[in-house]
Structure formats: C-alpha cells, structure tokens
Backbone as CSV, one residue per row, in Angstrom:
resi,resn,N_x,N_y,N_z,CA_x,CA_y,CA_z,C_x,C_y,C_z
1,UNK,99.015,16.507,145.551,98.453,16.983,144.316,99.294,16.457,143.162
2,UNK,98.624,16.054,142.088,99.322,15.578,140.894,99.558,16.762,139.951
3,UNK,100.810,16.924,139.531,101.228,18.098,138.759,101.999,17.672,137.520
4,UNK,101.740,18.363,136.415,102.523,18.202,135.179,103.225,19.540,134.932
5,UNK,104.561,19.503,134.839,105.347,20.701,134.552,105.646,20.750,133.062
6,UNK,105.285,21.838,132.430,105.582,22.013,131.006,107.092,22.148,130.836
7,UNK,107.552,21.953,129.613,108.996,21.952,129.367,109.645,23.316,129.551
8,UNK,108.848,24.386,129.680,109.400,25.721,129.858,109.610,26.077,131.333
9,UNK,109.609,25.056,132.200,109.829,25.252,133.631,111.039,24.438,134.099
10,UNK,111.693,24.884,135.177,112.868,24.154,135.668,112.505,22.735,136.138
11,UNK,113.234,21.747,135.649,112.977,20.349,136.011,113.249,20.094,137.494
12,UNK,114.074,20.911,138.113,114.362,20.686,139.536,113.140,20.933,140.419
13,UNK,112.072,21.479,139.844,110.832,21.635,140.598,110.234,20.284,140.986
14,UNK,110.532,19.231,140.204,109.977,17.906,140.503,110.340,17.485,141.919
15,UNK,111.626,17.496,142.238,112.072,17.079,143.571,111.601,18.045,144.651
16,UNK,111.629,19.331,144.345,111.221,20.330,145.330,109.731,20.201,145.662
17,UNK,108.905,20.008,144.645,107.470,19.833,144.892,107.198,18.495,145.584
18,UNK,107.971,17.476,145.250,107.830,16.175,145.916,108.127,16.308,147.412
19,UNK,109.078,17.173,147.756,109.404,17.369,149.174,108.240,17.999,149.939
20,UNK,107.319,18.609,149.221,106.114,19.184,149.830,104.938,18.209,149.764
21,UNK,105.189,17.002,149.246,104.144,15.983,149.197,103.385,15.883,147.892
22,UNK,103.860,16.566,146.853,103.184,16.543,145.558,103.802,15.497,144.632
23,UNK,103.013,15.021,143.714,103.447,14.062,142.695,103.641,14.855,141.399
24,UNK,104.866,15.280,141.154,105.149,16.115,139.986,105.870,15.313,138.911
25,UNK,105.529,15.614,137.674,106.171,14.997,136.519,106.408,16.091,135.491
26,UNK,107.269,15.811,134.535,107.578,16.816,133.514,107.274,16.280,132.122
27,UNK,107.084,17.199,131.227,106.891,16.865,129.822,108.124,16.127,129.308
28,UNK,109.313,16.597,129.687,110.554,15.978,129.238,110.710,14.543,129.700
29,UNK,110.362,14.267,130.940,110.468,12.902,131.474,109.545,11.920,130.754
30,UNK,108.479,12.437,130.195,107.539,11.571,129.492,107.840,11.483,128.002
31,UNK,108.982,12.048,127.587,109.382,11.958,126.189,108.557,12.829,125.258
32,UNK,107.973,13.894,125.795,107.127,14.772,124.975,107.771,16.120,124.700
33,UNK,109.065,16.242,124.991,109.751,17.510,124.767,109.603,17.906,123.298
34,UNK,109.180,19.126,123.046,108.948,19.589,121.685,107.606,19.155,121.135
35,UNK,106.828,18.461,121.962,105.506,17.997,121.528,104.520,19.147,121.424
36,UNK,103.442,18.903,120.755,102.423,19.933,120.573,101.714,20.234,121.883
37,UNK,101.084,21.392,121.934,100.289,21.748,123.108,99.191,20.713,123.335
38,UNK,98.600,20.235,122.263,97.539,19.241,122.379,98.056,17.963,123.035
39,UNK,99.236,17.522,122.655,99.833,16.327,123.243,100.075,16.526,124.740
40,UNK,100.633,17.663,125.110,100.902,17.982,126.513,99.589,18.037,127.290
41,UNK,98.607,18.704,126.714,97.298,18.850,127.357,96.644,17.492,127.596
42,UNK,96.628,16.665,126.574,95.994,15.352,126.701,96.709,14.486,127.731
43,UNK,98.033,14.562,127.779,98.789,13.784,128.764,98.455,14.244,130.182
44,UNK,98.377,15.554,130.392,98.042,16.084,131.721,96.634,15.662,132.128
45,UNK,95.705,15.738,131.194,94.323,15.380,131.508,94.171,13.883,131.752
46,UNK,94.814,13.086,130.938,94.737,11.630,131.089,95.281,11.193,132.455
47,UNK,96.327,11.878,132.921,96.948,11.533,134.204,96.288,12.250,135.385
48,UNK,95.323,13.122,135.115,94.644,13.850,136.190,95.537,14.857,136.890
49,UNK,96.376,15.559,136.104,97.363,16.476,136.680,97.037,17.946,136.396
50,UNK,97.337,18.789,137.371,97.333,20.235,137.202,98.504,20.567,136.288
51,UNK,98.262,21.311,135.222,99.326,21.701,134.299,99.878,23.056,134.717
52,UNK,101.192,23.112,134.940,101.864,24.381,135.225,102.684,24.728,133.999
53,UNK,102.469,25.940,133.476,103.094,26.344,132.224,103.285,27.854,132.172
54,UNK,104.097,28.291,131.224,104.214,29.710,130.876,103.583,29.970,129.511
55,UNK,103.122,28.928,128.879,102.640,28.973,127.498,101.284,29.670,127.405
56,UNK,101.260,30.819,126.740,100.024,31.586,126.607,98.952,30.888,125.769
57,UNK,99.323,29.836,125.052,98.312,29.083,124.314,97.285,28.461,125.264
58,UNK,97.636,28.304,126.535,96.714,27.739,127.522,95.921,28.819,128.252
59,UNK,96.040,30.070,127.830,95.382,31.181,128.514,93.947,31.439,128.053
60,UNK,93.493,30.780,127.035,92.140,30.996,126.510,91.121,30.258,127.372
61,UNK,90.451,30.992,128.272,89.519,30.321,129.176,88.233,29.889,128.489
62,UNK,88.022,30.325,127.268,86.878,29.776,126.513,87.203,28.353,126.080
63,UNK,88.440,28.128,125.701,88.877,26.796,125.284,89.169,25.895,126.486
64,UNK,89.707,26.493,127.539,90.077,25.757,128.746,89.233,26.264,129.916
65,UNK,87.942,26.142,129.787,87.006,26.667,130.787,87.188,25.969,132.133
66,UNK,87.213,26.750,133.201,87.297,26.147,134.532,86.183,25.114,134.722
67,UNK,86.568,24.004,135.323,85.614,22.928,135.559,85.630,21.855,134.493
68,UNK,86.303,22.113,133.367,86.343,21.140,132.272,87.675,20.398,132.208
69,UNK,88.550,20.647,133.178,89.880,20.045,133.179,90.377,19.903,134.609
70,UNK,91.577,19.373,134.774,92.139,19.134,136.107,92.860,20.350,136.681
71,UNK,92.968,21.417,135.916,93.547,22.653,136.411,94.740,23.119,135.592
72,UNK,94.863,24.437,135.521,95.980,25.087,134.832,96.511,26.184,135.746
73,UNK,97.815,26.230,135.906,98.479,27.353,136.550,99.389,27.970,135.507
74,UNK,99.026,29.157,135.051,99.810,29.898,134.070,100.695,30.876,134.834
75,UNK,102.001,30.746,134.677,102.953,31.590,135.396,103.455,32.668,134.456
76,UNK,103.235,33.935,134.836,103.610,35.079,134.006,104.444,36.045,134.838
77,UNK,105.754,35.907,134.758,106.654,36.780,135.493,107.279,37.802,134.552
78,UNK,107.625,38.969,135.094,108.273,40.002,134.268,109.638,39.566,133.785
79,UNK,110.380,38.875,134.630,111.712,38.368,134.274,111.731,36.873,134.584
80,UNK,111.234,36.046,133.645,111.028,34.627,133.930,112.263,33.738,133.746
81,UNK,113.334,34.068,134.412,114.508,33.194,134.378,114.246,31.938,135.205
82,UNK,115.095,30.944,135.045,114.926,29.669,135.753,114.838,29.854,137.270
83,UNK,115.716,30.681,137.816,115.730,30.901,139.269,114.441,31.576,139.726
84,UNK,114.010,32.601,139.009,112.791,33.319,139.379,111.565,32.404,139.293
85,UNK,111.509,31.597,138.252,110.382,30.662,138.117,110.373,29.656,139.258
86,UNK,111.530,29.089,139.543,111.628,28.116,140.631,111.168,28.739,141.950
87,UNK,111.697,29.899,142.262,111.369,30.556,143.527,109.898,30.930,143.628
88,UNK,109.329,31.446,142.545,107.922,31.863,142.592,106.997,30.662,142.735
89,UNK,107.252,29.615,141.979,106.391,28.428,142.048,106.519,27.769,143.422
90,UNK,107.711,27.681,143.949,107.870,27.101,145.282,107.168,27.952,146.336
91,UNK,107.291,29.260,146.225,106.599,30.140,147.166,105.096,29.884,147.119
92,UNK,104.555,29.786,145.911,103.114,29.553,145.771,102.685,28.248,146.436
93,UNK,103.451,27.188,146.215,103.073,25.894,146.775,103.348,25.799,148.277
94,UNK,104.209,26.655,148.791,104.448,26.682,150.237,103.446,27.577,150.971
95,UNK,102.975,28.631,150.308,102.165,29.639,150.991,100.676,29.644,150.609
96,UNK,100.333,29.138,149.447,98.947,29.183,148.973,98.301,27.811,149.119
97,UNK,96.996,27.781,149.036,96.249,26.522,149.044,96.146,26.020,147.608
98,UNK,97.240,25.451,147.130,97.312,25.009,145.740,96.264,23.956,145.415
99,UNK,95.879,23.143,146.377,94.865,22.111,146.134,93.539,22.734,145.711
100,UNK,93.298,23.962,146.095,92.047,24.631,145.727,92.034,25.052,144.257
101,UNK,93.161,24.903,143.563,93.227,25.253,142.144,92.779,24.104,141.252
102,UNK,92.459,22.976,141.840,91.976,21.841,141.049,90.743,22.267,140.261
103,UNK,90.743,21.943,138.962,89.645,22.261,138.046,89.503,23.763,137.768
104,UNK,90.507,24.553,138.174,90.468,26.008,137.990,91.501,26.457,136.961
105,UNK,91.372,27.712,136.571,92.379,28.368,135.750,92.993,29.452,136.620
106,UNK,94.266,29.316,136.952,94.946,30.279,137.818,96.101,30.931,137.058
107,UNK,96.280,32.213,137.315,97.395,32.954,136.732,98.214,33.532,137.878
108,UNK,99.499,33.201,137.897,100.403,33.719,138.923,101.341,34.728,138.279
109,UNK,101.368,35.917,138.846,102.312,36.945,138.412,103.357,37.104,139.517
110,UNK,104.183,38.116,139.388,105.217,38.359,140.390,104.636,38.587,141.787
111,UNK,103.420,39.143,141.854,102.901,39.563,143.152,101.561,38.971,143.546
112,UNK,100.833,38.375,142.622,99.522,37.864,143.012,99.142,36.628,142.212
113,UNK,98.055,36.019,142.649,97.482,34.869,141.957,96.003,35.158,141.766
114,UNK,95.555,35.047,140.520,94.126,35.178,140.215,93.620,33.793,139.861
115,UNK,92.496,33.416,140.438,91.946,32.087,140.217,90.532,32.208,139.678
116,UNK,90.311,31.598,138.542,88.953,31.479,137.993,88.463,30.084,138.307
117,UNK,87.377,30.036,139.035,86.828,28.754,139.483,85.676,28.326,138.584
118,UNK,85.339,27.039,138.621,84.195,26.555,137.829,82.911,27.206,138.332
119,UNK,81.921,27.341,137.464,80.629,27.869,137.909,80.032,26.933,138.983
120,UNK,79.326,27.525,139.898,78.731,26.736,141.004,77.627,25.819,140.529
C-alpha cells in the first residue's frame, strides 16, 4: 500500500511500515514541511497514497467524501505522543486489513477504527 505520513506523525514509521511491505513517504521528505493542507493533499492524491494524519482539517467528509480520493486515516488518540502514535499505527497495520481503507475515510482512536466507505 502507498502511504503518505503527515508531518505530525513519527518519521520512523516509514521504515516500520516498509518492513510490513508498504511504500511509505513523509511530508518532510518531500520538502513540504510547514506546507498547506492543500499542498499535502494534492501531493498524496497525485502519488496515489493513503494520507495518515492527526489534522482535523481532513475530517470533513463532505469535502473529503469517501470514493473521491485515495484514502484518509485520521488518528485521534487521547494522549498522542510520538510513542503512542507509532505503536497505535503499527498495531493497526499489523492487525487490520489496511488495504480495505483505500478510497475510504477512516478514524482510528485508542480502541477502535471506524471506516466510511464509498457509496456502492
């Protein structure tokens, strides 16, 4: 799976996700650190990548309707430190069918994942 990690996530996820067979890249590696949400969004879409972020600006499913993009995983933890984010995201990619989130809007909390899929 092709993944774009927003700058608010640990960069060490790149190697960890690669070890699971994913092609992960970061906003920082592409020289977009501090870039606008629109810039990040367009880069993820142009590259065909699932965007993983904590940024609530991507939570508007009217603007980011399932089926109109390559996928969004919004991570919302109660205590979103670097270690907690790393562990939760790795757990999700080890235990869940992350490939099924393509073209979907998914929200991961401390205990569950809700997935909004495109209309049939």
